[in-house]
C-alpha positions as CSV (number, residue, x, y, z in Angstrom):
1,M,-8.5,202.5,77.5
2,E,-7.5,203.5,81.0
3,F,-8.9,206.5,82.9
4,L,-7.3,208.1,85.9
5,E,-9.5,210.4,87.9
6,I,-7.6,212.8,90.0
7,G,-9.7,215.1,92.2
8,G,-9.6,218.8,92.1
9,S,-9.1,219.5,95.8
10,E,-5.8,221.0,97.0
11,P,-4.1,217.8,98.2
12,F,-4.4,216.2,94.7
13,R,-3.3,219.1,92.6
14,S,0.4,218.3,93.0
15,Y,-0.2,215.1,91.0
16,W,-1.8,216.7,88.1
17,E,1.3,217.6,86.1
18,M,2.9,214.2,86.6
19,Y,-0.1,212.3,85.2
20,L,-1.1,214.8,82.6
21,S,2.3,214.6,80.9
22,R,1.6,210.9,80.2
23,G,-2.1,211.4,79.2
24,L,-3.5,211.4,75.7
25,L,-6.3,213.9,76.5
26,L,-7.7,215.9,79.4
27,V,-11.3,215.3,80.6
28,F,-12.2,218.2,82.8
29,V,-15.5,218.1,84.8
30,V,-17.0,221.3,86.2
31,D,-20.1,221.7,88.4
32,S,-22.4,223.9,86.3
33,A,-24.4,225.0,89.4
34,D,-21.4,226.0,91.5
35,H,-21.0,229.6,90.2
36,K,-18.6,230.7,92.9
37,R,-16.0,228.1,92.0
38,L,-16.0,228.6,88.2
39,P,-13.2,231.3,88.4
40,E,-11.1,228.8,90.3
41,A,-11.9,226.0,87.8
42,K,-11.0,228.4,84.9
43,K,-7.6,229.2,86.6
44,Y,-6.7,225.5,87.0
45,L,-8.0,224.4,83.7
46,H,-5.8,227.0,81.9
47,Q,-2.9,226.1,84.1
48,L,-3.3,222.4,83.1
49,I,-3.6,222.9,79.4
50,G,-0.9,225.5,79.3
51,T,1.7,222.8,79.6
52,N,0.7,221.1,76.3
53,P,-0.8,223.3,73.6
54,V,-2.1,220.4,71.5
55,L,-3.5,218.1,74.2
56,P,-7.2,217.5,73.3
57,L,-9.7,218.8,75.9
58,V,-13.1,217.4,76.7
59,V,-15.1,219.5,79.3
60,F,-18.2,218.1,81.0
61,A,-20.4,220.8,82.4
62,N,-22.1,218.6,84.9
63,K,-25.4,219.0,86.8
64,Q,-27.2,220.6,83.9
65,D,-30.5,219.3,85.4
66,L,-30.3,221.7,88.4
67,E,-32.2,225.0,88.2
68,A,-29.2,227.0,89.3
69,A,-26.9,225.5,86.6
70,Y,-25.3,227.8,84.1
71,H,-26.3,227.2,80.5
72,I,-23.6,225.5,78.4
73,T,-22.8,228.8,76.6
74,D,-22.3,230.5,80.0
75,I,-19.9,227.7,81.0
76,H,-17.9,228.2,77.7
77,E,-17.6,231.9,78.6
78,A,-16.8,231.4,82.3
79,L,-14.0,229.0,81.5
80,A,-12.7,231.2,78.7
81,L,-12.7,228.1,76.4
82,S,-12.3,230.4,73.3
83,E,-8.8,231.0,74.6
84,V,-7.6,227.3,74.7
85,G,-5.7,227.7,71.4
86,N,-6.4,227.0,67.8
87,D,-4.2,223.9,67.6
88,R,-6.2,222.1,70.3
89,K,-9.3,219.9,69.8
90,M,-11.8,221.0,72.3
91,F,-15.3,219.7,73.1
92,L,-17.9,220.9,75.7
93,F,-20.7,218.6,76.8
94,G,-23.6,219.5,79.1
95,T,-24.2,216.5,81.3
96,Q,-26.5,215.3,84.1
97,V,-27.2,212.0,85.9
98,T,-30.6,210.4,85.6
99,E,-32.7,210.4,88.7
100,D,-31.9,206.8,89.7
101,G,-28.6,206.6,87.9
102,S,-29.6,203.4,86.1
103,E,-29.6,204.9,82.6
104,I,-26.6,206.3,80.7
105,P,-27.7,209.4,78.8
106,S,-27.0,209.4,75.1
107,I,-24.7,212.5,75.5
108,I,-22.4,210.4,77.8
109,Q,-22.4,207.6,75.2
110,D,-21.5,210.1,72.5
111,A,-18.8,211.6,74.7
112,R,-17.4,208.1,75.5
113,D,-17.1,207.4,71.7
114,L,-15.4,210.8,71.1
115,I,-12.9,210.2,73.9
116,A,-12.1,206.8,72.5
117,H,-11.6,208.3,69.1
118,L,-9.4,211.1,70.4
119,A,-7.3,208.8,72.5
120,A,-6.7,206.5,69.5
121,D,-5.7,209.5,67.4
122,M,-3.2,210.7,70.0
123,S,-1.9,207.2,70.6
124,D,-1.2,206.8,66.8
125,Q,0.7,210.2,66.8
126,A,2.9,209.2,69.8
């Protein structure tokens, strides 16, 4: 399985559509503690998924360990994930890095397994 990480800053956005058209699923990472940028994240997320109504979506609400982080239900609402479409498989995970980064949290291992399963399903359908 190959992953391509394309950043969210302005210079990289022009590449999104080109790579997404060849992708099997979209993994979207949002900073749960950056409240000011959530409306922007919502805008671009919906722009990305609008091009393919059945592309599976996995959202990582990162930095859940920070005091300022929005709860996972607040992230769901802020990103309007209830509007992603009934034909799309969508999953939302709250994530955080361990203090020293040496341990992979079980939620990340579960997400990895889910992503592998979704990619295999989409590959079989292609």
